[in-house]
C-alpha positions in Angstrom: 22.3 95.7 130.7 25.9 96.6 131.7 24.7 97.7 135.0 22.5 94.8 135.7 25.7 92.4 135.2 27.7 94.9 137.5 25.1 94.2 140.0 25.7 90.3 139.3 29.8 90.7 139.9 28.9 92.7 143.2 26.7 89.9 144.4 29.6 87.4 143.7 31.8 89.9 146.2 28.7 89.2 148.9 26.7 92.8 148.1 22.7 92.7 147.3 21.3 95.0 145.5 17.7 96.1 144.3 18.2 98.6 141.5 15.2 100.5 139.3 15.2 102.3 136.3 13.5 103.6 133.1 15.0 103.5 129.4 14.9 106.1 127.0 14.5 105.9 123.7 12.2 102.9 123.5 14.7 99.4 123.6 14.2 96.4 122.5 16.0 93.8 124.8 16.5 89.8 123.6 16.6 87.0 125.6 20.0 85.3 125.8 19.2 82.1 123.8 16.9 84.1 120.8 18.5 85.2 117.2 18.7 88.9 116.7 16.9 88.1 113.2 13.2 88.0 115.2 13.2 91.4 115.9 12.7 91.8 112.0 9.6 89.9 112.0 7.9 93.4 113.1 8.6 96.6 111.2 8.1 98.8 114.8 10.0 96.0 116.6 13.1 96.3 113.7 13.1 100.3 114.1 14.4 100.1 117.7 17.9 100.2 119.3 18.4 96.6 120.5 20.7 95.0 123.5 20.5 91.1 124.2 20.0 90.3 127.8 22.2 88.2 130.0 19.4 86.3 131.1 16.9 84.1 129.0 13.2 84.6 127.9 11.9 85.9 124.6 11.5 90.0 123.5 10.7 92.8 125.6 9.9 96.2 124.6 11.2 98.8 127.5 9.7 101.9 127.0 6.6 102.6 129.8 7.5 100.8 132.3 9.5 100.7 135.4 12.5 97.9 135.1 13.9 96.4 138.1 17.0 94.2 138.9 17.6 92.5 142.0 20.9 90.8 142.9 21.9 88.4 145.6 24.8 86.3 146.6 25.2 82.9 147.0 23.4 82.1 150.4 20.8 84.7 149.7 20.0 83.8 146.2 17.4 80.8 147.1 14.3 80.8 148.5 13.2 79.0 151.6 12.4 75.1 151.8 9.2 75.8 152.4 8.5 79.1 150.8 8.5 80.3 147.1 11.9 81.3 144.8 12.7 85.0 144.7 10.7 85.5 141.1 6.9 84.5 143.3 8.6 86.8 146.1 9.4 89.6 144.5 6.3 89.6 142.0 4.2 89.1 145.4 5.8 92.5 146.8 5.2 94.4 143.5 1.6 93.0 143.2 1.3 94.5 147.2 2.8 97.6 146.0 0.8 97.8 143.3 -2.5 97.5 145.7 -1.1 100.2 148.0 -1.7 102.3 144.8 -5.0 101.2 144.3 -3.9 98.6 141.6 -5.5 95.0 142.2 -3.5 92.4 140.3 -3.7 88.8 139.7 -1.0 86.1 139.9 -0.4 83.0 137.7 -0.5 79.9 139.5 2.8 78.0 140.1 1.3 75.4 138.1 0.2 77.7 135.5 1.2 78.4 131.4 -0.5 79.9 128.4 1.8 80.7 125.4 1.2 81.6 122.1 2.7 81.8 119.3 4.8 85.4 119.4 8.2 86.5 120.2 6.9 88.7 122.9 7.4 88.2 126.7 4.3 89.6 127.6 2.3 87.9 125.2 3.5 84.2 127.1 1.9 84.0 130.6 4.5 81.5 133.4 4.1 80.7 136.3 4.7 84.2 139.0 3.5 86.1 136.2 1.3 89.6 137.4 -2.1 89.8 134.9 -4.7 92.7 135.0 -7.7 92.0 133.5 -5.8 88.8 131.8 -3.1 90.7 130.1 0.5 90.2 131.6 1.8 93.5 133.1 4.5 92.0 135.3 7.4 89.4 134.3 10.9 88.7 135.4 13.9 86.5 134.0 17.0 85.5 136.3 20.5 84.4 135.7 22.2 82.7 138.2 26.4 82.3 138.0 28.3 80.5 141.1 25.3 80.4 143.2 24.6 84.3 142.8 21.2 85.3 141.4 20.8 88.2 139.0 17.1 88.5 138.5 15.7 91.4 136.7 11.6 92.7 135.6 9.4 94.8 134.6 6.2 96.2 135.4 4.3 97.6 132.4 2.4 101.2 133.2 1.0 101.9 129.9 1.2 100.5 126.5 4.1 101.6 123.7 3.4 102.4 120.7 5.7 100.0 119.5 3.6 97.0 121.0 0.0 98.5 121.1 -1.6 94.7 121.8 0.7 95.0 124.9 -1.7 97.2 127.2 -0.4 98.7 130.2 -1.7 99.8 134.0 -2.7 103.0 132.5 -5.0 101.4 129.8 -6.5 98.6 131.8 -7.0 100.3 135.0 -6.7 104.0 134.0 -4.1 105.1 136.4 -1.2 106.9 136.0 1.5 106.0 137.6 4.7 107.2 137.7 8.0 105.2 137.6 9.0 107.0 140.8 6.4 106.6 143.0 6.2 102.7 142.2 9.8 102.2 143.2 9.1 104.0 146.2 6.0 101.6 146.9 7.9 98.6 146.3 10.7 99.8 148.3 8.4 100.3 151.2 6.7 96.5 150.5 10.1 95.1 150.4 11.0 96.3 153.9 7.7 95.1 155.3 8.1 91.9 153.8 11.7 90.7 153.3 12.8 92.8 156.9 16.1 93.4 155.1 17.0 97.2 155.3 17.1 99.0 152.2 20.3 101.9 152.1 20.6 104.3 149.2 24.0 103.8 147.7 25.8 105.6 145.3 25.9 104.2 141.4 27.6 100.9 141.0 31.4 101.7 139.0 30.3 99.7 135.8 33.7 98.3 134.1 34.1 99.6 131.0 35.1 95.9 129.4 31.0 95.3 130.5 29.7 98.8 128.9 31.5 97.8 125.9 30.0 94.3 126.1 26.6 95.3 125.9 27.4 98.2 123.0 29.0 95.4 120.3 27.3 93.4 117.7 29.8 90.4 119.0 27.2 89.9 121.8 24.5 92.1 120.9 24.5 89.5 117.3 26.0 86.4 118.6 22.8 84.5 117.6 
């Protein structure tokens, strides 16, 4: 999360970035507005390390997945007047990448919404989410700051033992996809669909203050 926020700060300076990563160990992330106490509703979730995201939304179990973080400067952070915003655009690219790898997904209609009484984000269907056999496998959240955009999200590759009711691609389609394989496919589709050249860059220099922020109980338990 510290690196995600560092991407947003770089976007303030005019630097766009798209990053892919995985998690070890399995980690719980809370939406910015959630109480940190919600994790105690489930013993498996309560056992996990946790962090508060800078974006909203509900609880995520980061385990057997690919996570992405997209940061765009002001002026590039909005969709065109006659086209979709970045959430739907990015999910469309991910859907094409999955199709390239032999997995066909559906997308929740822009007017669609289905919610359940559950703290887990992937038990709620919101516009633009990607579904496989009716189960959500891709969702994203955003934060906008001074015109710049941070959008991050996850693609469930397989169910986590900490959230067995949330099947991933391996469980639903019987297809094992490595995180690096999916990241490469998404990058290829990005360049085809967006026509922006992706260049491999050195890792961002994450300020120590951001590392300490996301380690601190003052941030993670602020609600």
